[in-house]
C-alpha positions as semicolon CSV with decimal commas, in nm:
position;residue;x (nm);y (nm);z (nm)
1;M;0,006;0,023;-0,010
2;L;0,143;0,372;-0,070
3;I;0,157;0,572;0,175
4;S;-0,095;0,813;0,021
5;E;-0,349;0,516;0,018
6;Y;-0,268;0,454;0,429
7;L;-0,333;0,821;0,496
8;K;-0,714;0,794;0,404
9;I;-0,772;0,517;0,682
10;I;-0,588;0,707;0,956
11;N;-0,751;0,815;1,296
12;G;-1,003;1,134;1,166
13;A;-0,892;1,075;0,824
14;T;-1,219;1,260;0,777
15;F;-1,065;1,544;0,908
16;I;-0,765;1,554;0,756
17;K;-0,722;1,881;0,548
18;N;-0,398;1,829;0,396
19;S;-0,121;1,535;0,380
20;K;0,202;1,528;0,209
21;V;0,512;1,338;0,223
22;N;0,809;1,515;0,164
23;D;1,164;1,385;0,200
24;N;1,049;1,073;0,385
25;V;0,852;1,349;0,638
26;V;0,513;1,267;0,655
27;L;0,316;1,590;0,722
28;I;-0,050;1,569;0,829
29;E;-0,288;1,883;0,947
30;Y;-0,623;1,828;1,027
31;F;-0,914;2,087;1,006
32;S;-0,868;2,323;1,303
33;S;-1,258;2,415;1,304
34;F;-1,599;2,273;1,163
35;R;-1,595;2,616;0,982
36;D;-1,272;2,514;0,815
37;Y;-1,415;2,205;0,740
38;K;-1,737;2,281;0,570
39;D;-1,541;2,537;0,365
40;I;-1,395;2,277;0,205
41;N;-1,652;1,984;0,240
42;K;-1,979;2,161;0,148
43;C;-2,174;1,852;0,120
44;S;-2,084;1,691;0,367
45;S;-2,329;1,577;0,622
46;I;-2,124;1,586;0,925
47;T;-2,269;1,800;1,151
48;E;-2,065;2,088;1,373
49;E;-2,167;1,869;1,691
50;D;-2,006;1,534;1,517
51;F;-1,698;1,759;1,458
52;E;-1,699;1,906;1,797
53;N;-1,738;1,561;1,985
54;Y;-1,523;1,372;1,750
55;F;-1,200;1,641;1,912
56;N;-1,322;1,747;2,214
57;S;-1,209;1,438;2,417
58;G;-0,881;1,485;2,450
59;D;-0,815;1,067;2,433
60;K;-0,886;1,123;2,100
61;I;-0,620;1,371;2,019
62;L;-0,359;1,159;2,235
63;K;-0,447;0,869;2,024
64;I;-0,371;1,038;1,753
65;V;-0,069;1,186;1,801
66;V;0,087;0,916;2,016
67;G;-0,072;0,598;1,798
68;E;-0,035;0,717;1,386
69;P;0,342;0,815;1,412
70;A;0,425;0,498;1,525
71;R;0,143;0,253;1,308
72;I;0,341;0,504;1,015
73;F;0,709;0,428;1,115
74;R;0,609;0,025;1,157
75;E;0,450;0,054;0,795
76;F;0,694;0,233;0,619
77;S;1,043;0,197;0,675
78;N;1,162;0,477;0,444
79;I;0,970;0,694;0,701
80;S;1,184;0,921;0,889
81;A;0,960;1,155;1,079
82;V;0,602;1,253;1,117
83;I;0,435;1,613;1,182
84;I;0,121;1,626;1,303
85;K;-0,080;1,960;1,339
86;L;-0,416;1,935;1,528
87;Q;-0,594;2,186;1,694
88;E;-0,367;2,455;1,638
89;I;-0,096;2,262;1,783
90;S;0,196;2,113;1,599
91;Y;0,385;1,796;1,657
92;C;0,705;1,618;1,550
93;I;0,776;1,284;1,588
94;T;1,090;1,111;1,473
95;R;1,165;0,755;1,434
96;A;1,481;0,786;1,645
97;S;1,288;0,968;1,936
98;L;1,017;0,747;1,915
99;G;1,238;0,475;1,981
100;S;1,444;0,620;2,234
101;L;1,128;0,735;2,425
102;T;0,982;0,374;2,423
103;N;1,320;0,129;2,396
104;L;1,201;-0,017;2,114
105;N;1,256;-0,048;1,781
106;I;0,949;0,041;1,585
107;S;1,071;-0,121;1,259
108;D;1,043;-0,422;1,428
109;L;0,688;-0,441;1,596
110;S;0,466;-0,675;1,357
111;T;0,083;-0,765;1,393
112;E;0,218;-1,076;1,284
113;N;0,333;-1,163;1,694
114;E;0,212;-0,958;1,990
115;S;0,490;-0,721;1,973
116;W;0,252;-0,456;1,803
117;R;-0,016;-0,560;2,014
118;N;0,209;-0,525;2,347
119;F;0,325;-0,198;2,183
120;A;-0,043;-0,038;2,163
121;N;-0,150;-0,212;2,493
122;E;0,149;-0,036;2,694
123;H;0,156;0,295;2,482
124;I;-0,154;0,364;2,332
125;Y;-0,457;0,171;2,466
126;N;-0,312;0,215;2,878
127;K;-0,443;0,626;2,990
128;L;-0,142;0,693;3,187
129;N;0,145;0,591;2,930
130;R;-0,038;0,758;2,674
131;Q;-0,047;1,074;2,867
132;K;0,324;1,034;2,977
133;L;0,446;0,961;2,628
134;Y;0,239;1,235;2,467
135;S;0,381;1,476;2,708
136;Q;0,753;1,366;2,618
137;I;0,643;1,441;2,266
138;N;0,533;1,751;2,264
139;N;0,815;1,861;2,515
140;F;1,020;1,692;2,245
141;T;0,865;1,906;1,975
142;A;0,883;2,221;2,190
143;D;1,263;2,147;2,223
144;L;1,244;2,135;1,846
145;H;1,081;2,446;1,797
146;L;1,361;2,628;2,002
147;R;1,614;2,467;1,835
148;I;1,530;2,588;1,460
149;G;1,473;2,934;1,599
150;H;1,797;2,937;1,766
151;N;2,045;2,685;1,574
152;N;2,383;2,884;1,677
153;L;2,424;2,606;1,944
154;T;2,448;2,257;1,886
155;L;2,262;2,017;2,095
156;D;2,563;1,877;2,276
157;Q;2,629;2,263;2,389
158;S;2,277;2,332;2,461
159;L;2,265;1,998;2,653
160;Q;2,579;2,203;2,826
161;V;2,454;2,518;2,891
162;L;2,113;2,322;3,095
163;N;2,372;2,117;3,268
164;S;2,542;2,434;3,408
165;K;2,287;2,595;3,463
166;I;2,106;2,299;3,673
167;E;2,446;2,302;3,873
168;K;2,435;2,631;3,972
169;G;2,060;2,595;4,053
170;E;1,939;2,850;3,824
171;A;1,712;2,603;3,627
172;R;1,533;2,252;3,698
173;I;1,346;2,021;3,507
174;L;0,986;1,952;3,605
175;N;0,829;1,586;3,624
176;N;0,672;1,703;3,280
177;G;0,960;1,772;3,118
178;T;0,907;2,110;3,078
179;I;1,228;2,361;3,228
180;E;1,186;2,609;3,483
181;F;1,476;2,936;3,508
182;A;1,536;3,132;3,800
183;A;1,822;3,351;3,988
184;P;2,158;3,114;4,046
185;G;2,061;2,922;4,378
186;T;1,773;2,933;4,351
187;F;1,702;2,562;4,347
188;D;1,805;2,371;4,591
189;E;2,063;1,975;4,624
190;P;1,689;1,767;4,576
191;D;1,583;2,015;4,236
192;K;1,928;1,978;4,102
193;K;1,953;1,549;4,159
194;N;1,640;1,548;4,028
195;S;1,688;1,756;3,717
196;K;2,003;1,578;3,641
197;Y;1,805;1,264;3,634
198;S;1,566;1,403;3,402
199;L;1,811;1,490;3,181
200;F;2,009;1,207;3,122
201;F;1,656;1,015;3,064
202;F;1,563;1,254;2,797
203;Q;1,911;1,366;2,615
204;G;1,891;0,992;2,474
205;A;1,588;1,097;2,315
206;L;1,713;1,417;2,178
207;R;2,032;1,350;2,069
208;A;1,922;1,081;1,893
209;A;1,714;1,274;1,699
210;G;1,927;1,562;1,733
211;E;2,219;1,342;1,541
212;F;1,957;1,245;1,252
213;I;1,839;1,638;1,193
214;T;2,207;1,760;1,183
215;K;2,342;1,518;0,933
216;K;2,005;1,635;0,736
217;V;2,071;2,004;0,778
218;L;2,374;1,945;0,581
219;D;2,137;1,965;0,256
220;G;1,849;2,172;0,473
221;S;1,569;1,947;0,346
222;L;1,448;1,761;0,661
223;L;1,493;2,100;0,826
224;D;1,317;2,262;0,575
225;S;1,047;2,072;0,555
226;I;0,949;2,089;0,923
227;K;1,023;2,445;0,934
228;D;0,803;2,456;0,654
229;F;0,509;2,311;0,822
230;F;0,525;2,461;1,131
231;E;0,566;2,838;0,981
């Protein structure tokens, strides 16, 4: 099956406004509002209530952001990243980052054995784990936004700066992965310890994706794809 055909049957396919593949990056944009949807689908029998009910459940959004990239990576080995724009929020998921966050090789997952079922049960259908992975994807996307906007530092340099700020007590990483900054000495030793543990956990995923992106940046193709979609 071609990926263009596959995108017609993913979760929420009815509400996809635009999708394309650019340099092995899949771009999926959902309609942001019912009015936006009706402007293009004037003859559709779907009502505004139908549209609102579909996306009003936060679970549906999380299942799309967490589940659909994994399904795409499993089915199409040439796809390196998936970008989803949903409810005016953009999410970037790379094959490397998803593998690092789940400690799995997504390409090895199969419907012919229990590997895909186990992955889906643990990361897509388990509400707590789904929320956790969604938060990590969201945080990774935020980091990528910063790197696109301020790419004068390499990823390693950025991590060194953050580690230095943690040491000085002027930065800490919260349990949800967000970073807080303050005056030197604001955060105490427990904050430092927890932040360093979080940094160690996240830097594997960030480095995996960072090295991949850095390599692609040499010809500008992947970064341009991501930047164009975000903008």
